[in-house]
All heavy atoms as TSV, in Angstrom:
chain	resi	resn	atom	element	x	y	z
A	1	MET	N	N	-3.146	-2.540	13.387
A	1	MET	CA	C	-2.511	-3.445	12.434
A	1	MET	C	C	-1.025	-3.472	12.476
A	1	MET	O	O	-0.396	-4.478	12.326
A	1	MET	CB	C	-3.034	-3.105	11.035
A	1	MET	CG	C	-4.512	-3.634	10.823
A	1	MET	SD	S	-4.938	-3.099	9.058
A	1	MET	CE	C	-6.130	-1.726	9.531
A	2	VAL	N	N	-0.458	-2.223	12.722
A	2	VAL	CA	C	1.015	-2.213	12.973
A	2	VAL	C	C	1.494	-3.041	13.899
A	2	VAL	O	O	2.418	-3.882	13.767
A	2	VAL	CB	C	1.302	-0.669	13.102
A	2	VAL	CG1	C	2.750	-0.528	13.522
A	2	VAL	CG2	C	1.009	0.247	11.902
A	3	LYS	N	N	0.757	-3.024	15.170
A	3	LYS	CA	C	1.219	-3.841	16.293
A	3	LYS	C	C	0.890	-5.325	16.071
A	3	LYS	O	O	1.670	-6.219	16.289
A	3	LYS	CB	C	0.570	-3.302	17.585
A	3	LYS	CG	C	1.134	-2.079	18.087
A	3	LYS	CD	C	0.469	-1.691	19.400
A	3	LYS	CE	C	0.957	-0.458	19.859
A	3	LYS	NZ	N	0.283	0.034	21.186
A	4	LYS	N	N	-0.268	-5.531	15.465
A	4	LYS	CA	C	-0.746	-6.942	15.218
A	4	LYS	C	C	0.296	-7.682	14.290
A	4	LYS	O	O	0.686	-8.824	14.601
A	4	LYS	CB	C	-2.055	-6.936	14.584
A	4	LYS	CG	C	-2.600	-8.295	14.161
A	4	LYS	CD	C	-3.989	-8.215	13.576
A	4	LYS	CE	C	-4.435	-9.651	13.078
A	4	LYS	NZ	N	-5.859	-9.575	12.559
A	5	TYR	N	N	0.771	-7.006	13.241
A	5	TYR	CA	C	1.562	-7.689	12.327
A	5	TYR	C	C	3.057	-7.321	12.564
A	5	TYR	O	O	3.972	-8.020	11.764
A	5	TYR	CB	C	1.208	-7.284	10.862
A	5	TYR	CG	C	-0.149	-7.759	10.528
A	5	TYR	CD1	C	-1.264	-6.942	10.333
A	5	TYR	CD2	C	-0.466	-9.122	10.258
A	5	TYR	CE1	C	-2.489	-7.401	10.053
A	5	TYR	CE2	C	-1.608	-9.568	9.946
A	5	TYR	CZ	C	-2.636	-8.720	9.871
A	5	TYR	OH	O	-3.960	-9.228	9.503
A	6	GLY	N	N	3.381	-6.505	13.346
A	6	GLY	CA	C	4.775	-6.088	13.607
A	6	GLY	C	C	5.433	-5.384	12.350
A	6	GLY	O	O	6.531	-5.627	12.025
A	7	LYS	N	N	4.513	-4.506	11.701
A	7	LYS	CA	C	5.015	-3.910	10.506
A	7	LYS	C	C	4.824	-2.329	10.684
A	7	LYS	O	O	4.273	-1.902	11.621
A	7	LYS	CB	C	4.087	-4.316	9.345
A	7	LYS	CG	C	4.289	-5.747	9.048
A	7	LYS	CD	C	5.513	-6.178	8.473
A	7	LYS	CE	C	5.620	-7.672	8.106
A	7	LYS	NZ	N	6.875	-8.066	7.606
A	8	THR	N	N	5.526	-1.639	9.739
A	8	THR	CA	C	5.339	-0.151	9.825
A	8	THR	C	C	4.144	0.289	9.169
A	8	THR	O	O	3.479	-0.563	8.443
A	8	THR	CB	C	6.547	0.510	9.159
A	8	THR	OG1	O	6.503	0.233	7.700
A	8	THR	CG2	C	7.879	0.056	9.668
A	9	PRO	N	N	3.659	1.422	9.390
A	9	PRO	CA	C	2.469	2.011	8.690
A	9	PRO	C	C	2.634	1.873	7.226
A	9	PRO	O	O	1.632	1.560	6.438
A	9	PRO	CB	C	2.275	3.427	9.196
A	9	PRO	CG	C	2.871	3.356	10.507
A	9	PRO	CD	C	4.021	2.411	10.439
A	10	ALA	N	N	3.758	2.198	6.679
A	10	ALA	CA	C	3.990	2.179	5.210
A	10	ALA	C	C	3.812	0.746	4.699
A	10	ALA	O	O	3.347	0.506	3.682
A	10	ALA	CB	C	5.404	2.658	4.898
A	11	GLN	N	N	4.246	-0.207	5.470
A	11	GLN	CA	C	4.203	-1.629	5.082
A	11	GLN	C	C	2.809	-2.037	4.958
A	11	GLN	O	O	2.415	-2.820	4.056
A	11	GLN	CB	C	4.989	-2.538	5.902
A	11	GLN	CG	C	6.542	-2.513	5.699
A	11	GLN	CD	C	7.229	-3.274	6.867
A	11	GLN	OE1	O	7.114	-3.033	8.102
A	11	GLN	NE2	N	8.204	-4.148	6.396
A	12	VAL	N	N	2.019	-1.681	5.960
A	12	VAL	CA	C	0.591	-1.983	5.976
A	12	VAL	C	C	-0.040	-1.375	4.729
A	12	VAL	O	O	-0.835	-2.135	4.110
A	12	VAL	CB	C	-0.065	-1.555	7.287
A	12	VAL	CG1	C	-1.546	-1.612	7.272
A	12	VAL	CG2	C	0.451	-2.354	8.478
A	13	LEU	N	N	0.214	-0.159	4.443
A	13	LEU	CA	C	-0.495	0.443	3.257
A	13	LEU	C	C	0.040	-0.027	1.927
A	13	LEU	O	O	-0.770	-0.198	0.944
A	13	LEU	CB	C	-0.251	1.983	3.300
A	13	LEU	CG	C	-1.009	2.594	4.495
A	13	LEU	CD1	C	-0.586	4.158	4.649
A	13	LEU	CD2	C	-2.478	2.410	4.485
A	14	ILE	N	N	1.318	-0.511	1.827
A	14	ILE	CA	C	1.808	-1.105	0.564
A	14	ILE	C	C	1.094	-2.517	0.483
A	14	ILE	O	O	0.710	-2.838	-0.596
A	14	ILE	CB	C	3.327	-1.374	0.712
A	14	ILE	CG1	C	4.025	-0.008	0.681
A	14	ILE	CG2	C	3.750	-2.223	-0.412
A	14	ILE	CD1	C	5.486	-0.074	0.902
A	15	ARG	N	N	0.987	-3.279	1.507
A	15	ARG	CA	C	0.221	-4.473	1.568
A	15	ARG	C	C	-1.199	-4.290	1.000
A	15	ARG	O	O	-1.792	-4.941	0.256
A	15	ARG	CB	C	0.231	-5.179	2.929
A	15	ARG	CG	C	-0.361	-6.493	2.828
A	15	ARG	CD	C	0.497	-7.440	1.970
A	15	ARG	NE	N	-0.448	-8.474	1.504
A	15	ARG	CZ	C	-0.118	-9.506	0.712
A	15	ARG	NH1	N	1.056	-9.647	0.300
A	15	ARG	NH2	N	-0.997	-10.310	0.369
A	16	TRP	N	N	-1.874	-3.253	1.682
A	16	TRP	CA	C	-3.277	-2.912	1.293
A	16	TRP	C	C	-3.394	-2.649	-0.264
A	16	TRP	O	O	-4.239	-3.206	-0.901
A	16	TRP	CB	C	-3.743	-1.676	2.090
A	16	TRP	CG	C	-5.104	-1.183	1.690
A	16	TRP	CD1	C	-6.252	-1.638	2.137
A	16	TRP	CD2	C	-5.395	-0.151	0.751
A	16	TRP	NE1	N	-7.289	-0.898	1.575
A	16	TRP	CE2	C	-6.744	-0.063	0.674
A	16	TRP	CE3	C	-4.540	0.705	-0.126
A	16	TRP	CZ2	C	-7.379	0.875	-0.149
A	16	TRP	CZ3	C	-5.230	1.580	-0.868
A	16	TRP	CH2	C	-6.645	1.668	-0.872
A	17	SER	N	N	-2.384	-1.871	-0.771
A	17	SER	CA	C	-2.472	-1.522	-2.203
A	17	SER	C	C	-2.228	-2.823	-3.026
A	17	SER	O	O	-2.956	-2.976	-4.026
A	17	SER	CB	C	-1.267	-0.637	-2.573
A	17	SER	OG	O	-1.340	0.576	-1.923
A	18	LEU	N	N	-1.373	-3.653	-2.647
A	18	LEU	CA	C	-1.092	-5.018	-3.362
A	18	LEU	C	C	-2.391	-5.805	-3.358
A	18	LEU	O	O	-2.811	-6.437	-4.336
A	18	LEU	CB	C	0.022	-5.722	-2.733
A	18	LEU	CG	C	1.342	-5.071	-2.979
A	18	LEU	CD1	C	2.459	-5.793	-2.179
A	18	LEU	CD2	C	1.710	-5.132	-4.532
A	19	GLN	N	N	-3.098	-5.904	-2.139
A	19	GLN	CA	C	-4.219	-6.744	-2.083
A	19	GLN	C	C	-5.412	-6.141	-2.935
A	19	GLN	O	O	-6.312	-6.808	-3.281
A	19	GLN	CB	C	-4.722	-6.934	-0.621
A	19	GLN	CG	C	-3.680	-7.918	0.022
A	19	GLN	CD	C	-4.112	-8.303	1.468
A	19	GLN	OE1	O	-3.326	-8.331	2.365
A	19	GLN	NE2	N	-5.399	-8.513	1.790
A	20	LYS	N	N	-5.409	-4.813	-3.087
A	20	LYS	CA	C	-6.424	-4.189	-4.001
A	20	LYS	C	C	-6.148	-4.374	-5.403
A	20	LYS	O	O	-6.955	-3.996	-6.274
A	20	LYS	CB	C	-6.442	-2.704	-3.618
A	20	LYS	CG	C	-6.890	-2.340	-2.268
A	20	LYS	CD	C	-8.458	-2.224	-2.193
A	20	LYS	CE	C	-9.118	-1.248	-3.002
A	20	LYS	NZ	N	-10.482	-1.235	-2.958
A	21	GLY	N	N	-4.978	-4.924	-5.761
A	21	GLY	CA	C	-4.639	-5.059	-7.207
A	21	GLY	C	C	-3.951	-3.844	-7.751
A	21	GLY	O	O	-3.724	-3.793	-8.909
A	22	LEU	N	N	-3.632	-2.934	-6.815
A	22	LEU	CA	C	-2.756	-1.767	-7.388
A	22	LEU	C	C	-1.305	-2.068	-7.356
A	22	LEU	O	O	-0.884	-3.120	-6.774
A	22	LEU	CB	C	-3.118	-0.598	-6.438
A	22	LEU	CG	C	-4.636	-0.240	-6.275
A	22	LEU	CD1	C	-4.790	0.735	-5.073
A	22	LEU	CD2	C	-5.189	0.203	-7.578
A	23	VAL	N	N	-0.554	-1.199	-8.048
A	23	VAL	CA	C	0.841	-1.348	-8.083
A	23	VAL	C	C	1.533	-0.130	-7.330
A	23	VAL	O	O	1.569	0.923	-7.950
A	23	VAL	CB	C	1.355	-1.304	-9.557
A	23	VAL	CG1	C	2.819	-1.503	-9.565
A	23	VAL	CG2	C	0.734	-2.462	-10.311
A	24	PRO	N	N	1.760	-0.287	-6.033
A	24	PRO	CA	C	2.315	0.826	-5.307
A	24	PRO	C	C	3.758	1.114	-5.767
A	24	PRO	O	O	4.424	0.195	-6.146
A	24	PRO	CB	C	2.333	0.313	-3.828
A	24	PRO	CG	C	2.361	-1.146	-3.988
A	24	PRO	CD	C	1.587	-1.423	-5.254
A	25	LEU	N	N	4.148	2.281	-5.739
A	25	LEU	CA	C	5.560	2.746	-6.198
A	25	LEU	C	C	6.147	3.475	-4.989
A	25	LEU	O	O	6.390	4.731	-5.118
A	25	LEU	CB	C	5.454	3.648	-7.429
A	25	LEU	CG	C	4.799	2.913	-8.665
A	25	LEU	CD1	C	4.704	3.921	-9.776
A	25	LEU	CD2	C	5.721	1.790	-9.088
A	26	PRO	N	N	6.525	2.833	-3.886
A	26	PRO	CA	C	7.148	3.430	-2.812
A	26	PRO	C	C	8.604	3.836	-3.247
A	26	PRO	O	O	9.209	3.156	-3.973
A	26	PRO	CB	C	7.143	2.444	-1.743
A	26	PRO	CG	C	7.067	1.048	-2.461
A	26	PRO	CD	C	6.329	1.372	-3.633
A	27	LYS	N	N	9.084	4.972	-2.705
A	27	LYS	CA	C	10.263	5.281	-3.060
A	27	LYS	C	C	11.175	5.693	-1.954
A	27	LYS	O	O	10.596	6.191	-0.866
A	27	LYS	CB	C	10.340	6.480	-4.151
A	27	LYS	CG	C	9.906	7.904	-3.548
A	27	LYS	CD	C	10.034	8.852	-4.646
A	27	LYS	CE	C	10.036	10.243	-3.925
A	27	LYS	NZ	N	10.506	11.210	-4.874
A	28	SER	N	N	12.433	5.438	-1.892
A	28	SER	CA	C	13.383	5.751	-0.838
A	28	SER	C	C	14.762	5.687	-1.310
A	28	SER	O	O	15.016	4.979	-2.204
A	28	SER	CB	C	13.179	4.864	0.361
A	28	SER	OG	O	13.915	5.226	1.361
A	29	VAL	N	N	15.582	6.490	-0.696
A	29	VAL	CA	C	17.027	6.429	-1.030
A	29	VAL	C	C	17.720	5.651	0.159
A	29	VAL	O	O	18.974	5.452	0.035
A	29	VAL	CB	C	17.710	7.775	-1.278
A	29	VAL	CG1	C	17.136	8.348	-2.556
A	29	VAL	CG2	C	17.538	8.713	-0.140
A	30	THR	N	N	17.003	5.429	1.242
A	30	THR	CA	C	17.555	4.825	2.345
A	30	THR	C	C	17.460	3.337	2.263
A	30	THR	O	O	16.363	2.604	2.069
A	30	THR	CB	C	16.816	5.271	3.554
A	30	THR	OG1	O	16.697	6.661	3.702
A	30	THR	CG2	C	17.456	4.649	4.903
A	31	HIS	N	N	18.618	2.616	2.265
A	31	HIS	CA	C	18.705	1.238	2.033
A	31	HIS	C	C	17.838	0.412	2.928
A	31	HIS	O	O	17.046	-0.566	2.507
A	31	HIS	CB	C	20.066	0.652	2.118
A	31	HIS	CG	C	20.244	-0.832	1.778
A	31	HIS	ND1	N	20.083	-1.324	0.501
A	31	HIS	CD2	C	20.443	-1.816	2.639
A	31	HIS	CE1	C	20.237	-2.598	0.580
A	31	HIS	NE2	N	20.511	-3.004	1.800
A	32	SER	N	N	17.738	0.836	4.223
A	32	SER	CA	C	16.859	-0.002	5.123
A	32	SER	C	C	15.420	0.179	4.809
A	32	SER	O	O	14.603	-0.716	5.030
A	32	SER	CB	C	17.073	0.444	6.565
A	32	SER	OG	O	16.847	1.780	6.713
A	33	ARG	N	N	14.972	1.359	4.356
A	33	ARG	CA	C	13.566	1.585	4.005
A	33	ARG	C	C	13.249	0.877	2.723
A	33	ARG	O	O	12.191	0.296	2.553
A	33	ARG	CB	C	13.306	3.001	3.749
A	33	ARG	CG	C	13.340	3.812	5.102
A	33	ARG	CD	C	12.003	4.473	5.438
A	33	ARG	NE	N	11.885	4.978	6.735
A	33	ARG	CZ	C	12.095	6.251	7.052
A	33	ARG	NH1	N	12.309	7.175	6.044
A	33	ARG	NH2	N	12.041	6.738	8.250
A	34	ILE	N	N	14.214	0.710	1.754
A	34	ILE	CA	C	13.955	0.003	0.493
A	34	ILE	C	C	13.669	-1.518	0.885
A	34	ILE	O	O	12.666	-2.056	0.401
A	34	ILE	CB	C	15.203	0.137	-0.356
A	34	ILE	CG1	C	15.254	1.548	-0.924
A	34	ILE	CG2	C	15.014	-0.817	-1.583
A	34	ILE	CD1	C	16.555	1.943	-1.649
A	35	ASP	N	N	14.454	-1.978	1.769
A	35	ASP	CA	C	14.419	-3.350	2.323
A	35	ASP	C	C	12.940	-3.532	3.037
A	35	ASP	O	O	12.278	-4.546	2.695
A	35	ASP	CB	C	15.443	-3.860	3.196
A	35	ASP	CG	C	16.799	-4.026	2.521
A	35	ASP	OD1	O	16.797	-4.196	1.310
A	35	ASP	OD2	O	17.811	-4.004	3.195
A	36	GLU	N	N	12.725	-2.572	3.845
A	36	GLU	CA	C	11.427	-2.626	4.604
A	36	GLU	C	C	10.183	-2.624	3.714
A	36	GLU	O	O	9.290	-3.358	3.786
A	36	GLU	CB	C	11.306	-1.345	5.509
A	36	GLU	CG	C	10.150	-1.213	6.291
A	36	GLU	CD	C	10.329	0.022	7.141
A	36	GLU	OE1	O	11.050	0.063	8.155
A	36	GLU	OE2	O	9.758	1.085	6.734
A	37	ASN	N	N	10.256	-1.737	2.632
A	37	ASN	CA	C	9.185	-1.663	1.651
A	37	ASN	C	C	8.980	-2.939	0.815
A	37	ASN	O	O	7.882	-3.315	0.481
A	37	ASN	CB	C	9.372	-0.551	0.610
A	37	ASN	CG	C	9.265	0.839	1.277
A	37	ASN	OD1	O	8.662	1.070	2.275
A	37	ASN	ND2	N	9.945	1.803	0.599
A	38	ALA	N	N	9.978	-3.772	0.709
A	38	ALA	CA	C	9.907	-5.042	0.031
A	38	ALA	C	C	9.489	-6.173	0.877
A	38	ALA	O	O	8.976	-7.184	0.395
A	38	ALA	CB	C	11.249	-5.337	-0.679
A	39	ASN	N	N	9.431	-5.964	2.199
A	39	ASN	CA	C	9.132	-6.933	3.129
A	39	ASN	C	C	7.586	-6.914	3.522
A	39	ASN	O	O	7.254	-6.704	4.667
A	39	ASN	CB	C	9.940	-6.875	4.446
A	39	ASN	CG	C	9.830	-8.022	5.376
A	39	ASN	OD1	O	9.281	-9.074	5.024
A	39	ASN	ND2	N	10.277	-7.748	6.599
A	40	VAL	N	N	6.787	-7.213	2.553
A	40	VAL	CA	C	5.364	-7.154	2.754
A	40	VAL	C	C	4.515	-8.371	2.290
A	40	VAL	O	O	3.326	-8.439	2.160
A	40	VAL	CB	C	4.716	-5.870	1.990
A	40	VAL	CG1	C	5.241	-4.737	2.595
A	40	VAL	CG2	C	4.954	-5.936	0.538
A	41	TYR	N	N	5.313	-9.430	2.124
A	41	TYR	CA	C	4.704	-10.637	1.540
A	41	TYR	C	C	4.612	-11.749	2.608
A	41	TYR	O	O	4.120	-12.834	2.232
A	41	TYR	CB	C	5.498	-11.166	0.290
A	41	TYR	CG	C	5.449	-10.218	-0.877
A	41	TYR	CD1	C	6.522	-9.291	-1.076
A	41	TYR	CD2	C	4.374	-10.129	-1.669
A	41	TYR	CE1	C	6.400	-8.442	-2.049
A	41	TYR	CE2	C	4.296	-9.288	-2.710
A	41	TYR	CZ	C	5.315	-8.414	-2.877
A	41	TYR	OH	O	5.295	-7.533	-3.984
A	42	ASP	N	N	4.814	-11.368	3.836
A	42	ASP	CA	C	4.675	-12.367	4.876
A	42	ASP	C	C	3.538	-12.295	5.807
A	42	ASP	O	O	3.385	-12.876	6.831
A	42	ASP	CB	C	6.077	-12.412	5.735
A	42	ASP	CG	C	6.271	-11.136	6.382
A	42	ASP	OD1	O	5.790	-10.103	5.996
A	42	ASP	OD2	O	7.158	-11.092	7.282
A	43	PHE	N	N	2.521	-11.398	5.364
A	43	PHE	CA	C	1.344	-11.208	6.101
A	43	PHE	C	C	0.258	-10.847	5.064
A	43	PHE	O	O	0.551	-10.439	3.898
A	43	PHE	CB	C	1.451	-10.210	7.166
A	43	PHE	CG	C	1.520	-8.777	6.732
A	43	PHE	CD1	C	0.442	-7.941	6.856
A	43	PHE	CD2	C	2.689	-8.298	6.128
A	43	PHE	CE1	C	0.558	-6.643	6.531
A	43	PHE	CE2	C	2.790	-6.926	5.715
A	43	PHE	CZ	C	1.747	-6.146	5.898
A	44	GLU	N	N	-1.024	-10.991	5.469
A	44	GLU	CA	C	-2.091	-10.674	4.645
A	44	GLU	C	C	-3.162	-10.018	5.522
A	44	GLU	O	O	-3.470	-10.479	6.551
A	44	GLU	CB	C	-2.696	-11.869	3.915
A	44	GLU	CG	C	-3.767	-11.595	2.883
A	44	GLU	CD	C	-4.077	-12.688	2.087
A	44	GLU	OE1	O	-3.260	-13.515	1.649
A	44	GLU	OE2	O	-5.357	-12.933	1.935
A	45	LEU	N	N	-3.680	-8.918	5.007
A	45	LEU	CA	C	-4.768	-8.200	5.664
A	45	LEU	C	C	-6.105	-8.957	5.465
A	45	LEU	O	O	-6.343	-9.416	4.417
A	45	LEU	CB	C	-4.794	-6.721	5.248
A	45	LEU	CG	C	-3.566	-5.888	5.392
A	45	LEU	CD1	C	-3.822	-4.588	4.679
A	45	LEU	CD2	C	-3.254	-5.739	6.808
A	46	SER	N	N	-6.928	-8.922	6.556
A	46	SER	CA	C	-8.228	-9.570	6.415
A	46	SER	C	C	-9.179	-8.606	5.795
A	46	SER	O	O	-8.932	-7.466	5.515
A	46	SER	CB	C	-8.842	-9.829	7.800
A	46	SER	OG	O	-9.135	-8.606	8.523
A	47	ALA	N	N	-10.343	-9.251	5.273
A	47	ALA	CA	C	-11.253	-8.382	4.574
A	47	ALA	C	C	-11.793	-7.251	5.391
A	47	ALA	O	O	-11.847	-6.110	4.918
A	47	ALA	CB	C	-12.530	-9.251	4.188
A	48	GLU	N	N	-11.996	-7.452	6.750
A	48	GLU	CA	C	-12.277	-6.396	7.679
A	48	GLU	C	C	-11.309	-5.391	7.690
A	48	GLU	O	O	-11.536	-4.180	7.774
A	48	GLU	CB	C	-12.760	-7.015	9.012
A	48	GLU	CG	C	-13.193	-5.993	9.987
A	48	GLU	CD	C	-13.515	-6.668	11.291
A	48	GLU	OE1	O	-14.515	-7.472	11.371
A	48	GLU	OE2	O	-12.802	-6.423	12.297
A	49	GLU	N	N	-10.056	-5.693	7.819
A	49	GLU	CA	C	-8.882	-4.790	7.880
A	49	GLU	C	C	-8.850	-3.997	6.559
A	49	GLU	O	O	-8.574	-2.697	6.631
A	49	GLU	CB	C	-7.579	-5.515	8.150
A	49	GLU	CG	C	-7.583	-6.040	9.504
A	49	GLU	CD	C	-6.363	-6.965	9.794
A	49	GLU	OE1	O	-5.946	-7.589	8.763
A	49	GLU	OE2	O	-5.939	-7.159	11.002
A	50	MET	N	N	-9.073	-4.628	5.539
A	50	MET	CA	C	-9.027	-3.965	4.196
A	50	MET	C	C	-10.046	-2.810	4.109
A	50	MET	O	O	-9.747	-1.729	3.753
A	50	MET	CB	C	-9.205	-4.961	3.076
A	50	MET	CG	C	-8.003	-5.877	2.776
A	50	MET	SD	S	-6.575	-5.181	2.122
A	50	MET	CE	C	-7.216	-4.759	0.500
A	51	LYS	N	N	-11.264	-3.277	4.612
A	51	LYS	CA	C	-12.344	-2.264	4.501
A	51	LYS	C	C	-12.063	-1.112	5.428
A	51	LYS	O	O	-12.389	-0.010	5.178
A	51	LYS	CB	C	-13.682	-3.057	4.899
A	51	LYS	CG	C	-14.875	-2.159	4.759
A	51	LYS	CD	C	-16.091	-2.999	4.964
A	51	LYS	CE	C	-17.385	-2.112	4.725
A	51	LYS	NZ	N	-17.924	-2.092	3.444
A	52	SER	N	N	-11.418	-1.366	6.567
A	52	SER	CA	C	-11.258	-0.369	7.534
A	52	SER	C	C	-10.249	0.764	7.077
A	52	SER	O	O	-10.192	1.823	7.513
A	52	SER	CB	C	-10.716	-0.811	8.928
A	52	SER	OG	O	-9.285	-1.247	8.713
A	53	LEU	N	N	-9.502	0.384	5.959
A	53	LEU	CA	C	-8.468	1.326	5.458
A	53	LEU	C	C	-8.978	2.093	4.255
A	53	LEU	O	O	-8.423	3.028	3.792
A	53	LEU	CB	C	-7.236	0.547	4.966
A	53	LEU	CG	C	-6.403	-0.020	6.152
A	53	LEU	CD1	C	-5.286	-0.911	5.616
A	53	LEU	CD2	C	-5.845	1.120	7.070
A	54	GLU	N	N	-10.181	1.799	3.765
A	54	GLU	CA	C	-10.892	2.475	2.769
A	54	GLU	C	C	-11.337	3.836	3.164
A	54	GLU	O	O	-11.878	4.037	4.208
A	54	GLU	CB	C	-12.216	1.649	2.290
A	54	GLU	CG	C	-11.904	0.376	1.562
A	54	GLU	CD	C	-11.369	0.521	0.212
A	54	GLU	OE1	O	-11.553	1.608	-0.410
A	54	GLU	OE2	O	-10.793	-0.479	-0.292
A	55	THR	N	N	-10.981	4.794	2.285
A	55	THR	CA	C	-11.379	6.197	2.605
A	55	THR	C	C	-12.615	6.619	1.719
A	55	THR	O	O	-13.197	7.627	1.995
A	55	THR	CB	C	-10.202	7.205	2.314
A	55	THR	OG1	O	-9.925	7.071	0.918
A	55	THR	CG2	C	-9.053	6.756	3.170
A	56	GLY	N	N	-12.754	6.001	0.549
A	56	GLY	CA	C	-13.854	6.378	-0.334
A	56	GLY	C	C	-13.337	7.491	-1.228
A	56	GLY	O	O	-14.150	7.910	-2.119
A	57	GLU	N	N	-12.095	7.923	-1.026
A	57	GLU	CA	C	-11.644	8.936	-1.944
A	57	GLU	C	C	-10.600	8.391	-2.922
A	57	GLU	O	O	-9.781	7.552	-2.624
A	57	GLU	CB	C	-10.764	9.992	-0.987
A	57	GLU	CG	C	-10.191	11.086	-1.769
A	57	GLU	CD	C	-9.465	11.986	-0.882
A	57	GLU	OE1	O	-9.803	12.152	0.311
A	57	GLU	OE2	O	-8.508	12.662	-1.357
A	58	TYR	N	N	-10.737	8.817	-4.133
A	58	TYR	CA	C	-9.726	8.453	-5.113
A	58	TYR	C	C	-9.085	9.710	-5.613
A	58	TYR	O	O	-9.735	10.579	-6.311
A	58	TYR	CB	C	-10.483	7.705	-6.326
A	58	TYR	CG	C	-9.514	7.329	-7.549
A	58	TYR	CD1	C	-8.622	6.251	-7.261
A	58	TYR	CD2	C	-9.552	7.889	-8.623
A	58	TYR	CE1	C	-7.778	5.894	-8.235
A	58	TYR	CE2	C	-8.693	7.591	-9.721
A	58	TYR	CZ	C	-7.803	6.566	-9.439
A	58	TYR	OH	O	-6.871	6.187	-10.486
A	59	ALA	N	N	-7.815	9.885	-5.369
A	59	ALA	CA	C	-7.077	11.062	-5.720
A	59	ALA	C	C	-5.690	10.764	-6.129
A	59	ALA	O	O	-4.695	10.953	-5.370
A	59	ALA	CB	C	-7.108	12.034	-4.483
A	60	PRO	N	N	-5.593	10.358	-7.318
A	60	PRO	CA	C	-4.084	10.043	-7.841
A	60	PRO	C	C	-3.316	11.385	-7.902
A	60	PRO	O	O	-3.828	12.404	-8.108
A	60	PRO	CB	C	-4.423	9.522	-9.297
A	60	PRO	CG	C	-5.773	9.987	-9.727
A	60	PRO	CD	C	-6.580	10.140	-8.458
A	61	CYS	N	N	-2.073	11.208	-7.677
A	61	CYS	CA	C	-1.154	12.382	-7.612
A	61	CYS	C	C	-0.521	12.705	-8.935
A	61	CYS	O	O	0.247	13.634	-8.961
A	61	CYS	CB	C	-0.169	12.161	-6.480
A	61	CYS	SG	S	0.965	10.810	-6.880
A	62	ALA	N	N	-0.851	11.948	-9.939
A	62	ALA	CA	C	-0.241	12.133	-11.313
A	62	ALA	C	C	-1.277	11.731	-12.367
A	62	ALA	O	O	-2.396	11.586	-12.065
A	62	ALA	CB	C	1.046	11.460	-11.393
A	63	TRP	N	N	-0.821	11.616	-13.499
A	63	TRP	CA	C	-1.554	11.257	-14.657
A	63	TRP	C	C	-2.359	9.950	-14.281
A	63	TRP	O	O	-1.821	9.021	-13.815
A	63	TRP	CB	C	-0.780	11.020	-15.889
A	63	TRP	CG	C	-1.622	10.498	-17.125
A	63	TRP	CD1	C	-2.501	11.133	-17.795
A	63	TRP	CD2	C	-1.541	9.240	-17.604
A	63	TRP	NE1	N	-2.935	10.415	-18.758
A	63	TRP	CE2	C	-2.480	9.171	-18.746
A	63	TRP	CE3	C	-0.709	7.995	-17.320
A	63	TRP	CZ2	C	-2.595	8.102	-19.550
A	63	TRP	CZ3	C	-1.074	6.957	-18.089
A	63	TRP	CH2	C	-1.886	6.987	-19.220
A	64	ASP	N	N	-3.707	9.897	-14.580
A	64	ASP	CA	C	-4.546	8.800	-14.237
A	64	ASP	C	C	-4.968	8.171	-15.521
A	64	ASP	O	O	-5.936	8.684	-16.256
A	64	ASP	CB	C	-5.703	9.256	-13.353
A	64	ASP	CG	C	-6.598	8.113	-12.925
A	64	ASP	OD1	O	-6.268	6.887	-13.325
A	64	ASP	OD2	O	-7.580	8.429	-12.307
A	65	PRO	N	N	-4.490	6.997	-15.856
A	65	PRO	CA	C	-4.845	6.305	-17.099
A	65	PRO	C	C	-6.325	5.779	-17.133
A	65	PRO	O	O	-6.902	5.649	-18.192
A	65	PRO	CB	C	-3.887	5.168	-17.251
A	65	PRO	CG	C	-3.481	4.834	-15.836
A	65	PRO	CD	C	-3.554	6.129	-15.179
A	66	THR	N	N	-6.937	5.813	-15.927
A	66	THR	CA	C	-8.362	5.365	-15.978
A	66	THR	C	C	-9.347	6.398	-16.344
A	66	THR	O	O	-10.525	6.150	-16.569
A	66	THR	CB	C	-8.758	4.725	-14.637
A	66	THR	OG1	O	-8.734	5.853	-13.545
A	66	THR	CG2	C	-7.868	3.640	-14.149
A	67	THR	N	N	-8.823	7.758	-16.381
A	67	THR	CA	C	-9.716	8.837	-16.677
A	67	THR	C	C	-9.227	9.611	-18.008
A	67	THR	O	O	-9.810	10.537	-18.323
A	67	THR	CB	C	-9.867	9.786	-15.617
A	67	THR	OG1	O	-8.593	10.277	-15.159
A	67	THR	CG2	C	-10.535	9.145	-14.366
A	68	SER	N	N	-8.148	9.070	-18.605
A	68	SER	CA	C	-7.514	9.813	-19.703
A	68	SER	C	C	-8.480	9.670	-20.949
A	68	SER	O	O	-9.147	8.643	-21.208
A	68	SER	CB	C	-6.208	9.165	-20.070
A	68	SER	OG	O	-5.643	9.868	-21.225
A	69	THR	N	N	-8.592	10.826	-21.775
A	69	THR	CA	C	-9.383	10.721	-22.856
A	69	THR	C	C	-8.446	10.639	-24.154
A	69	THR	O	O	-9.049	10.755	-25.216
A	69	THR	CB	C	-10.302	11.987	-22.972
A	69	THR	OG1	O	-9.384	13.208	-22.966
A	69	THR	CG2	C	-11.297	12.050	-21.877
A	70	ASP	N	N	-7.194	10.493	-23.931
A	70	ASP	CA	C	-6.342	10.386	-25.094
A	70	ASP	C	C	-6.334	9.068	-25.740
A	70	ASP	O	O	-6.479	8.042	-25.110
A	70	ASP	CB	C	-4.855	10.685	-24.601
A	70	ASP	CG	C	-4.644	12.100	-24.261
A	70	ASP	OD1	O	-5.483	12.987	-24.671
A	70	ASP	OD2	O	-3.762	12.438	-23.463
């Protein structure tokens, strides 16, 4: 997909997150990477490509509001 779309792996995964309806929060202090992270609206992954990126694992790295009992 990286070669097909001419994007970085990070851009492909940001796009995947957006198409899943998630809100990715990429971070960087490097201006070029910040620009790169925002440049994900000029391509769309196919349903097959989306499925190929599925891992079946859900492992949030911080507080998860979908499982909170508060």
